[in-house]
N, C-alpha and C positions, 0 to 999 in steps of 0.2 A: 504494500500500500504506500502511495506517495505521501510524504509528510508535508502538509500545508505550511507555508512560510510563517503565517500568523501563529499557528500552534507551536511551531518550533521556536519562534521568538518568545512566546509565553513561557515555554519550558526553560529557555536560556535565562530569562529574567528571574524566574522563580528559583532555579538552581543556583544562580550566581548570588542571589540574596541569601539563601540558606548557607552557601559556602562562606560568605562574609561573616555571618553570625557565628559560624563554627570556628573560624580561624582568626578573626580580627583580634580577639583578646590576647593572642600569642604574638601578634605582629610587633609590638614594642620590644619584646624580648629578642625576637629574631633580628630586628634592626640593630639593637644594642650589641648583640653577639657579632654581627657582621662588621660593625664599625670598630669594635675592640680588636678583632683579629687582624684586620688589614685596612690600610688607608683607602679612601675612596667612598663613593656613594653607596647607600644601602640598596638602591634600585638601579637597574639597567634597562635601557630601551633597545631592543634588538630588531633589526629589519627582518621581517618575515612576509611571505606572500599569502594573501587571503582575499578571496573575492576578486581576483584579477588585478590587485594592486598591492603596493608595498605598505604595510602597516608597522607601527612601532609597538612591538609586543613588550609589555612590562613584566619584569621578573625581579625577584630578590637576587642580588648579586651573589653568585656562588663561586666566582673565580677572582683572581687578583685583578687589580685595576689594569685596564688596557690589555686584557687577555687576548683580544683579537689580533693585536700587533705581534704577539708571541707565537701565534699559530703558524706563521710562515717558517719559524725555526723548528717546528715539530712535524712538518709534513712527512719526513722520512719515517716517522714512527706510526703513521696512520695504519690501523689494522683493517681498514676497509679498502678493498681493491675492486669491488663490484659496482662502484658508482661514485657519485660526487661527495658522499658524506664522509665526515671525519670522526674517527673513534680511536681513542688511545687509552689503554688500561693505565691506571695510576697517572692520569694527566696532571702534571705538576702545576698547572694553572689553577686547579680546583683547590679551594681552601678547606680546612678541616670543618669549619661550619658549613661550607658549601656541600661537602659530602653528605652531611646529615640532612641538609635541606633537600638535596636531590634524592636521597634514599626514600624519603617520605613524600617527595614531590611538593614540598612546601615552597620551593623556589618558584613554582608556577602559580601560586595563590594570587599574586597581583594581576594575572591575566584575566581574572574575573572582571576587572575594570574594562578590559578590552571587550569582554562579552557584553557588559552593560552598555558600552558605546556602540555595539553592533558590528565591531570589527572582527570579532571571532564568535564562534558558537561553542557551546559546551561540548558538543560532539561533532566531529568532522574530520577531514583529512589532516594528517600531521602537518603543521606549519613548517615550511622550510625557507632557507635563505634564497634571495633572488639569484645568487650565483649557482645554487643547486638546482632550482626548478628549470633552468634553461637546458638541463641535460635530460629532462623527461622525454622518453620516446613519444613519437607522434600519437600513439593510441591512448596516452595518458595525459595529454596536454589539457584535457578538460578539467583536470584536478586543479589547475592554476586558477580557474574561474570560480571554483567552489569556495565557500567560506570555510576556512580552516577551524579546527577544533582544539580545545584544551585537552580533550581526550578523544579517542576514536577506535575504530576496529583494529587498525594496525598497532596502536599503542597497547591494547590489551591482548594482542596475539603474538607478542614477542618483542615489540618496540625495536630498539637498535640492533637486536640479534637477528632480525629479519634481513634477507637479502634486499637489495635495492628494488628489484622488480617485484618481489613478493609484497613489499610494503605498498607499492603503487597499485598492485592488483587488489589488495584488501581495501584500500581507500576507494578505489574505483567501484568495487562491489558495493561498498556502503552507499556511495552517491547514487547508484542505480537502484538501490533497494531500501531507501530510507523509509522509516516508519516510527511512530511514537514509541511502540514497543521496543524496537531496536535501540533507540536512543536511551530509553530507561534501562534496558538490559546492559548496555555498554557502560553507562554511568555506575550502575550497581556493581558490575564486575570490576570497574576501576577502583571503587572504594574497597571492595573485598581484597584485591591484590595489594593495595596500599597498606592495609592493616594486617595481612597475612604473609605476603611475599613482596615487599616494596621494591626489591631489585628487579622484578619482572616487568616493570613499566618504565 
């Protein structure tokens, strides 16, 4: 069943509001921990593609300041050879606080603001950098026009452990088979993974 845009938007607003209620009380402590461990802002704005345009996705900073500038020096350590994505075990740019935030996906909490602004959805294709989406094969170019999600089918099915094409296949399947039940199921599984096996997302 196709998920009407108004219904999906209502789910986004309701879910984002509940998310804020759940995590907001911890935000001051997260910000303090980030600031104590390393110099720099507590939040970062990252370029991601959503809905056919570049949006500034807000996250808690989980890396050292100016981490993007250090990425060039680490290219030879990239464990991904099947596509444009970068993955490195024990990435030295990630702070100790950042590892904890990433483990429980708390670094992504500020993205709920992007959801409220309508730039992201709670559920959708994984948001990627402009430099990455240009490498999408022709049959997956439609994903660039879709609104990216804080979570999604690929995120709960292996996330970064998936091959480049498998991730695109799962996100494409989601776009072509959207439904309210599917979104609720994906959100539920995301929460279950976070609380039982946070390394899986």
